[in-house]
N, C-alpha and C positions, 0 to 999 in steps of 0.2 A: 301191400309189403307190410308184413309183420318186423318191426325193429325191437330188438331185445337188447335192452342195456341203455340207460340214459346217459351215462358217463362218454365212455368211446363210442358209444353208438351214435352221440350227435354229429361225429367226425362225418359219419354218411349222410347227413342232410344236406350238404352243398351238392353232393353227387346226384342226390335226388332231384335237386331244384334245377340242375344243369341238364338233366335228362329230357327236357321239353316234354313232360309229361307222360314219358314212358313209366317211370317208377314214382310211386308216392308211397307216403306212409298212411296206413288205414288203421294201425294199432300199435300199442307200446306195450311191451313185456317187461316188467321190472319189479322191484321188491316193494315200491310204494313209499319210498322216500319223498320229501317235500320237492326235491329236484326232479323227481320222476312225476309227480302230479303235476308240478309246473309245466314240464315238457308236455305232458299228454294234453294240457288245457291249452297251451300255445298253438299246439299242431290241431286241435280239435278232434282227438281221437280217442277211443276207449282205452283204458289202462288195465292191463291183465297182471296179475301177481305170481300167476302159477300157468305152466303150459298147458296142464290139465284144462284151465279155464278158457283156451283158444278153441272158439267154435270150429270144427272141422270144416273144411270147405270155403273158410271165410277169407283165406288170403292165399295167393299164388305162390309167393314166395317168402322167405325171413331171412333177416340178417341178425346172426346171434354174435354181437360184440360184446361179450362177456368175459370176465377173468378167466384164466386158465382153470381155477379150480370148480368152477361153474361148468361141470361136464355133463350133466344130467338134461339140459335145456334142449340141446340140438337133438339128441335121441328123442326125447318126447314129442317133439315136433315133427320128427321124420316118422315116427310112427302115426302119425296123423297125415302121412303122405304128402307132407308140406316140404317142398326144396328148400334148402339151407345154405345160406353162404356163411361160413364160420371164420371168425378171425383168427389168426394166427397169434402166438404158437400154441402148440397142443402136444401133450406127452403122446407117445406113440402107442400105448396102451388105450387110452380114450380114444385115440383116432380109429384103431382096429375095431373097437366096439361100436363106435359111430358109424364106420362103414358097413358093418354088419347090420344095424337098424336101417340105413339106407337100402342095402339089397333086400332085405326083406319086405320093406315097404315100396319099393321099386321108385324112390325119390331120388334124385341127384342131390348131392353135396359137394361143395367146392370150399376149399381153404383159401382165403384170401392173403397171400404174403406179401403183397402191397409193394413193397419196396423195389421188387426187381421189376416192376412197370413204370418206375420213374424214369425221365429222360437219361441221365448219365449212366446209371445201372444198366438199362436197356442197350445204350451205345456200347458200354464196356462188354457186355453179354456177347453182343454182334460181332465185335472186334475180336474176343477170346475164341468165339467159335469158329470165325473165320482163319485166325492164324494157327489153329490147333490142327488144321488140315495139312500145313506143311511143316509145322515144327512141333516137337513134342517139349511140353513144360518140363523144369526140373527142379523148380522150388516154388513155393507160394507163401506169402506172409500176409497175416490176417491182422488187423487191429480194429477192435470194435468197442463199444460200450455193452455191459452185461446185457441190457434190454434189447440190444440189438445182434445178438449173437445167431439167432434163428434167420434174421434177415440177411447176414453176411454169409452164411452158409446157403441160403437159397439163392442168393446173387452169383456166387461162385459155381454153384452145381448147374445153375442154368446155362454156364458158358463151358463148364469143364465137369461132366458128369460123375459123381462122386458115389462109390458102392460101399464105402467103408473107411475105416481108420485102423492102423495098427501102431503098436509101439507107443501109446499114448503114456506120456510121464510130465511131471511138473518140470519147468525149465529151470535152469539153475539160475541164482543171484535175482530173486524175483524183486520187484520194488514194491513200496507200500500200497500204492492203489491200483496196481495192476496185478492180475493173475495170469501167468504164463504157461502154455504148453507148448511142448515139441513132440511131434507125431509125424506118422508116414500116411498121407491120404491113398487111398486105393481108388484110381482111376477106373473109367471102364474099360480101359485097355488093359487093366491089370497090372501096371506099372506102377509101384510105389512112389510117390510124391511127397519128399519133405516138406514139413508145413511147420511155420512158428505162429503160433495163436497168442495174441496179448488182449485181455480183455480188461477195460476199465471198469472198477467197480468201486468207487469211493464210497465210504461206509455213509449209511443213511440218505444217500441222493435218490430222488425219485424220478420218475419218469418225465422228462421235460426240463430237468435241474440244469441250471448253470455251472454245476460243479463237473459236468461231464465235458471232457475237452476233446472228444472225438465221436463220430457216430459211427462210420465203417469206412475204412479205408483196407484196399486189396491189392497185392502187387503179385502178379505171375511173372516169373521169369523163365526164359528159353535160351538157346543158345545164340539166337539174333538179336536179342534185347528183352525190354521188360514192358508189360502192359500195366498200368496202376490207375485204378479207380481211387481217386483222392479223397472223395466225401461222396454221401448220397446226391450232392447236388454238383458233383463234378470238381475239377475236369476229370477227363479220361486222357492219359498222357501215354504216348508210345516213345520210348527212348530205345535207339537202336545200339547194338553191339558195333563200334568201328570197326572191328577186326573181323567181323563176320556178319553178311548179309546186308551191308550198308553200300550203297552206290555213291562213287566219288562224288558225285554233283548233287548228290538227294539230300534231303534233309536228315538230321542225325535224330532229331525230335519232332513229334507230331502232337498237337492237341485235337481231340475228337469230339469236345464239347463247347459250348459257349457259356458266358457268365451268366448267372442268373440271381434274381433277388429272392429275397425271403418270400415275398408276395407271389412270384413265380413259382417257387418251390412249392409253397401250399397250393397253389393252382394245379401242379403236376400230381399232389396226393390226390385232388379230389377227382381227376382224370382217371388215375390208378384205380380207385375205387369204382368208378362207373365202369370201367373196363372190367373190373370183376363182376360187377351185376350183369352185364351184357353176356358175359361167357356164360354164368349160369343159365340166364334166360334163354339164351340159344339152346343149351342142353336141354332145357324144360321143352322148349317148342319142338326139338328135335324127336324128344320121347312121346309127345303129345300126336305128333304128326306120324307115329310108328315107326321112325327111323331107328333101326338096330345097330347103327354104327356107333358103337361105345357111347351110349349117352350118358353113361355115368362116369365119363373121364377116367378109364381105366389108366391111361398112361400117366395122367396128372396123379392119380392116387397112389400109385406105386413111387412115384417121385417124392410125393409129401411123406409117405412113410419114411422112404429113405433119409430126408433130411431130418425129420423128427426123430428118428434113431440116432443119428450122429448128433443132434443137438443136445439130446437128452443124455447121451454118454459122456460128451466132453463138458455139459455143464456139471454132470455129477464129479467128474475128476478135477474140476475147477473148486466146486464146494468142497471137496475132501481136502484138497490141497490147501486150501484158505484156512478150514477147521484147524489140520495138522499144524498151519504155521502159527494161529492163535493159541 
């Protein structure tokens, strides 16, 4: 495995360790900072400074965990026919170009959204998918930090497929640290779904800062009640409408997840990255076995492009609204 990035890339190391030898780091691609050199030394692997320096055929897969502005590395590796697991988020324009490189090389590429594979979001997705079979949602409320907007859209889309947004405009009475939008989401059934989006964006806050008071909260309303993911750690809560759909002797609310500690949540994140590695490895093995059953994961690709398009559009409106406010 070629690991690209010595900063966030280190988050994948516990997943490699938990894979019982299935995945291991054989090389590090980074710019050559002291952090990168120290990591390569501690791992006992060669350090490459450019994708062009990576020998063809030296690795079976690559994890590209680099900032979004580093858009060329994944394409350069794909051109060497090296399968890639690409960390989110990415601009839709970059994804389209990268998918083109994957097609030309015949090498799979997956984008790791990560958070949708955590326990509470997975439970929320399953419950939302199940309840949509009998009830049509009529409103969505999303609250998240600015760095988690893609994750929030990814989680929501997994349970309620989104095909676009209309009528996007800044909400009235914005607060100092929140940027807010009102919009109509377009579901896969074509019905407009009113949505309120509140993004926490404290000035100067960096990823992991204690200044963020929220990670992701999603509430989906329907006629018979409300399903809420309170945070990435849970809980997932269903609150029934007492006037509709509630049994006389049944509970008016239910909790579908259990309390977790920070240590347990971090363990879930390791498992989420391991799942992403396993999915890519399965795709690689299917391709090598001559399996023609959509080895490039076209369904996942279309979904990723859909989310990236919406993320880029909403992020652009939020940035414009903040600039105008300033």
